C-alpha positions in Angstrom: 3.1 22.7 -38.5 1.6 25.9 -37.9 3.5 26.9 -35.5 0.5 29.1 -33.7 -0.3 25.5 -32.9 2.4 24.2 -31.3 2.6 27.6 -29.5 -0.3 26.1 -27.8 0.3 23.0 -27.4 4.0 23.2 -25.8 2.0 24.1 -21.9 0.7 20.9 -22.2 4.4 19.2 -22.9 5.6 20.5 -19.3 3.9 22.2 -16.7 0.6 21.5 -17.6 1.6 18.0 -18.2 -2.0 16.5 -16.3 -4.0 13.1 -17.4 -6.9 14.6 -18.5 -9.3 11.4 -16.7 -8.2 12.4 -13.9 -10.5 14.8 -12.7 -9.5 14.5 -8.6 -7.5 17.2 -8.6 -6.2 20.9 -10.6 -3.8 19.4 -12.8 -6.2 16.6 -14.0 -9.2 18.8 -14.5 -7.0 20.9 -16.1 -6.3 19.1 -18.1 -10.0 18.1 -19.6 -10.9 21.1 -19.1 -8.5 21.8 -21.9 -9.6 18.0 -24.5 -12.8 19.3 -23.8 -12.4 23.1 -24.8 -10.3 21.2 -28.3 -13.5 18.8 -28.5 -16.3 21.8 -28.6 -14.6 23.9 -31.3 -14.2 21.0 -34.1 -18.1 20.3 -33.1 -18.8 23.0 -33.6 -16.9 22.9 -37.1 -18.8 20.6 -38.4 -22.4 21.3 -36.1 -22.2 18.5 -34.3 -22.8 17.8 -30.6 -19.0 17.9 -28.6 -20.5 14.7 -26.8 -20.1 12.8 -30.2 -16.8 13.6 -30.4 -14.2 10.9 -30.4 -10.6 11.6 -30.0 -7.9 8.3 -32.1 -5.4 8.7 -33.4 -5.7 9.6 -36.8 -8.8 9.0 -39.2 -6.7 5.5 -40.2 -8.1 4.4 -36.7 -11.8 6.3 -36.9 -12.4 4.0 -40.5 -11.2 1.3 -38.5 -13.6 1.4 -35.6 -16.4 2.6 -37.3 -16.4 -0.3 -39.7 -15.1 -3.1 -37.5 -17.4 -1.5 -35.2 -20.5 -1.2 -36.9 -20.1 -4.9 -38.0 -19.4 -6.7 -35.1 -22.0 -4.7 -33.0 -24.6 -5.8 -35.5 -26.4 -9.9 -34.8 -26.5 -10.5 -38.6 -23.4 -10.5 -41.5 -25.0 -7.9 -43.5 -23.7 -5.5 -46.9 -21.7 -2.7 -47.3 -21.2 -0.3 -49.6 -18.0 2.2 -51.5 -16.0 3.2 -54.0 -13.5 2.7 -55.7 -10.7 5.3 -54.5 -11.6 5.1 -51.6 -8.7 5.5 -49.5 -7.0 2.8 -48.5 -8.2 2.2 -44.7 -11.8 2.4 -46.1 -11.1 -0.9 -49.0 -8.4 -2.9 -46.9 -10.6 -2.5 -43.8 -13.3 -4.2 -46.1 -12.1 -6.8 -47.9 -11.5 -8.0 -44.0 -14.6 -7.5 -43.2 -15.3 -9.7 -46.9 -13.2 -12.9 -44.4 -15.1 -12.2 -42.3 -18.4 -13.5 -43.8 -19.7 -9.3 -44.6 -21.3 -8.7 -48.8 -19.5 -5.5 -50.0 -19.8 -3.5 -52.7 -17.1 -1.0 -54.8 -19.1 1.3 -57.0 -17.1 2.2 -60.2 -16.2 6.1 -60.6 -16.3 8.3 -63.7 -13.7 9.2 -65.5 -13.2 12.5 -63.3 -13.7 10.1 -60.4 -16.9 11.1 -58.8 -19.1 8.1 -58.2 -23.0 9.0 -60.1 -25.4 8.7 -56.6 -27.7 6.4 -59.1 -25.0 3.6 -58.5 -25.3 3.7 -55.0 -29.1 4.0 -54.7 -29.0 0.8 -56.5 -26.8 -0.5 -55.0 -29.1 -1.2 -51.4 -30.2 -4.2 -50.8 -32.7 -5.3 -48.0 -29.8 -6.6 -45.9 -27.6 -3.3 -47.0 -26.2 -1.9 -43.4 -23.4 1.1 -44.6 -22.1 3.2 -47.5 -18.5 4.7 -47.4 -18.0 7.5 -49.7 -15.0 9.3 -49.1 -15.5 13.6 -49.6 -12.9 14.2 -51.0 -10.2 12.1 -52.9 -6.6 12.0 -51.2 -4.3 11.7 -55.1 -6.6 13.5 -57.7 -8.4 15.7 -55.4 -12.3 14.9 -56.4 -15.1 16.0 -54.0 -18.1 13.7 -54.5 -21.7 14.4 -54.2 -22.3 13.7 -50.7 -25.5 15.4 -50.0 -27.7 13.7 -52.7 -25.6 10.2 -51.5 -26.1 11.4 -47.4 -30.2 11.3 -48.4 -30.1 8.6 -50.1 -28.6 7.0 -47.5 -31.2 8.6 -44.7 -33.7 7.9 -46.9 -32.8 4.2 -46.9 -32.1 3.9 -43.4 -28.3 3.3 -44.5 -25.6 5.1 -41.9 -23.6 6.8 -44.4 -19.2 7.1 -43.1 -17.6 9.8 -44.4 -13.5 10.1 -44.7 -13.2 13.6 -44.4 -9.1 13.9 -44.1 -8.9 16.4 -47.1 -12.2 18.7 -46.4 -12.2 18.5 -42.9 -11.4 22.5 -41.9 -11.0 22.9 -45.5 -14.8 22.1 -46.7 -18.0 23.6 -45.5 -19.4 20.7 -43.4 -22.8 20.3 -41.6 -23.0 16.8 -40.6 -26.9 16.9 -40.1 -27.8 18.7 -43.7 -25.6 15.9 -45.7 -26.7 13.4 -43.7 -23.4 11.8 -41.9 -23.9 8.9 -39.4 -19.9 9.3 -38.7 -17.0 11.1 -40.3 -13.6 11.0 -39.7 -10.8 13.3 -40.0 -6.5 13.7 -38.9 -5.2 16.9 -37.3 -2.2 16.9 -39.6 -3.6 17.5 -42.2 -4.7 20.8 -41.6 -1.3 22.0 -40.2 -2.3 20.8 -36.6 0.3 17.5 -35.0 0.5 13.6 -36.3 -0.9 11.1 -34.4 -3.9 12.6 -33.7 -7.1 12.2 -35.2 -11.2 12.3 -34.8 -14.3 10.1 -35.6 -18.1 11.5 -35.2 -20.7 9.3 -34.3 -24.0 10.2 -35.3 -25.6 10.2 -31.5 -29.7 11.0 -33.1 -31.8 10.2 -35.2 -30.7 7.6 -35.9 -28.0 7.1 -33.0 -25.2 4.1 -34.3 -24.2 1.8 -31.5 -21.2 -0.1 -32.2 -18.1 -2.3 -30.6 -15.3 -0.7 -29.2 -12.1 -1.7 -30.7 -9.6 0.1 -27.2 -10.9 -1.5 -24.6 -9.2 -0.7 -20.8 -10.6 2.3 -19.2 -14.2 2.8 -21.1 -12.5 6.6 -22.4 -14.2 8.9 -25.3 -17.5 7.5 -24.4 -16.8 3.7 -24.3 -15.6 4.1 -28.2 -11.6 4.4 -27.6 -9.6 3.2 -24.4 -6.8 5.5 -23.9 -5.1 8.3 -21.9 -5.6 11.3 -24.7 -2.5 13.3 -25.5 -4.3 16.4 -24.3 -1.7 18.5 -25.8 -2.1 16.5 -29.5 -5.7 17.5 -28.8 -5.2 21.3 -28.0 -3.7 21.3 -31.2 -5.9 19.7 -33.5 -8.6 22.5 -31.3 -5.9 25.5 -32.1 -5.4 24.4 -36.2 -9.1 23.7 -36.8 -10.0 27.3 -35.0 -7.2 28.4 -37.7 -8.5 27.4 -40.9 -12.1 28.7 -40.1 -11.3 32.1 -39.9 -8.9 31.2 -42.9 -10.2 28.1 -44.7 -12.0 30.9 -47.5 -9.0 33.6 -48.4 -6.7 29.9 -48.2 -8.9 28.2 -50.9 -8.9 31.9 -53.2 -4.9 31.8 -52.5 -4.4 28.6 -53.6 -7.1 27.5 -56.0 -5.0 30.4 -58.3 -1.3 28.4 -57.5 -3.2 25.6 -59.0 -4.8 26.9 -61.6 -2.1 28.8 -63.0 0.1 25.6 -62.7 -2.7 23.4 -64.5 -2.1 26.5 -67.1 1.3 26.1 -67.6 1.3 22.0 -67.8 -1.2 21.7 -70.4 0.5 24.4 -72.9 3.4 21.1 -72.1 1.0 18.6 -72.7 0.1 18.0 -69.4 -3.3 16.3 -68.2 -5.7 16.4 -65.8 -5.9 13.4 -63.5 -9.8 14.3 -61.8 -12.8 16.4 -61.8 -11.9 19.7 -63.8 -14.2 22.0 -61.6 -15.7 20.1 -57.9 -11.6 19.1 -56.8 -9.8 20.8 -53.6 -7.9 24.3 -53.9 -5.0 22.5 -53.3 -4.5 19.6 -55.0 -3.8 19.0 -58.5 -2.2 15.3 -60.3 -1.3 16.2 -63.7 0.1 13.7 -66.4 2.5 13.9 -68.8 2.3 11.4 -71.3 5.6 9.0 -72.5 7.2 10.6 -69.3 8.0 8.6 -66.1 7.3 10.3 -63.4 9.6 9.5 -60.8 12.3 10.7 -63.5 10.2 14.2 -63.2 10.0 13.6 -59.3 14.0 12.9 -58.9 15.0 16.3 -60.4 13.3 18.2 -59.2 13.2 16.1 -55.3 16.0 19.0 -53.9 14.3 22.1 -54.1 10.6 20.5 -53.2 8.5 17.7 -52.4 6.1 15.8 -54.9 4.9 12.6 -55.5 3.9 10.1 -58.0 0.2 8.2 -57.9 1.6 5.3 -57.0 3.0 3.7 -53.6 6.2 1.8 -53.8 5.7 -1.1 -51.9 9.3 -2.2 -51.1 11.1 -1.3 -54.2 7.9 -2.2 -56.1 5.9 0.0 -58.2 2.3 -0.1 -58.2 0.3 1.8 -61.0 -2.2 4.4 -58.3 -5.8 2.2 -57.6 -7.9 5.5 -57.7 -5.9 6.1 -61.4 -6.6 2.8 -62.8 -10.6 3.4 -62.0 -10.8 6.3 -63.8 -9.8 4.1 -67.1 -6.4 5.4 -67.7 -4.0 3.2 -68.7 -1.2 1.5 -66.9 1.3 3.3 -68.8 -0.6 6.6 -68.1 -0.6 6.1 -64.2 2.9 5.9 -63.8 3.6 9.0 -66.0 1.1 11.5 -63.1 2.6 13.2 -60.2 0.3 14.7 -57.4 1.4 18.2 -56.4 0.1 19.7 -53.5 0.3 23.4 -52.4 -0.4 24.9 -48.9 -1.1 27.5 -46.4 3.3 28.3 -46.5 4.1 27.9 -50.0 5.3 31.6 -51.7 4.0 33.0 -55.3 7.5 31.8 -56.4 7.9 28.7 -55.0 4.9 28.1 -57.1 6.5 29.4 -60.6 
């Protein structure tokens, strides 16, 4: 977490500990003012209105609220479109909707991880309710063609859900220009606290209607009940404020680092996973054929933290669904590592 974020949060963990829902006294009103100030800052970042921002515990909850909430509000079982490299928060929630009678189309991606907007258009049916496409991938950094997909969804009267966990505060996002109806983001990806996220819910043209998933008081415009963690909300607002100021210089520095590393790796046989240009500045996913990624990770784990392109559960290593979707063989997925550069890295560390 950015020290400036922590500094902004500390008062709301100590003497300013009011409940933002208790507006009958000054302590509660002060807390509510702090919450609404952050809501305004966050909304402004994506050209939304403050009342269109719903606070959650993170992007996973936001995605669940969006997908489950839309489905439960619908009077009939319909159709959802997503794509193969989505985060499991989307894919697993879509699978859960299949068990409830919904139909899901999972679109393929090309070898760079991009979905073809024409495939989205062709997949839309009369009963299509929602299209869920992430802005940029968490494993390979590939950025999707948001404007084209948003235009297609808008033109066909289909809601557009975007997982912006990797791009909120790192890329410019205008929910109106991109025709985004629902957008999920989380604070810890931009040096804020863990445990706080948001869901943008379009309030007009069209006004999105959905069923709340956590009830008990009607907080957050009736969409997400529960006492707000004011310190985390304040931290989220501060994190995006910092990101907004430094976005260009930070991306330039990160792009220089990942470009330099890729150049070095390619000289010894490394190959890029993901799009060579339409990619996040801080993300680098590369494979070294014939070398197990876990061997590379173990050899440097005392000094730096990098990860494999696969998920390890109960000691069973499964190939990354993202890398498999690119057309990589299973052994190639196990030879891939993901490197994430950040605000507090140095030239020396990258070298």
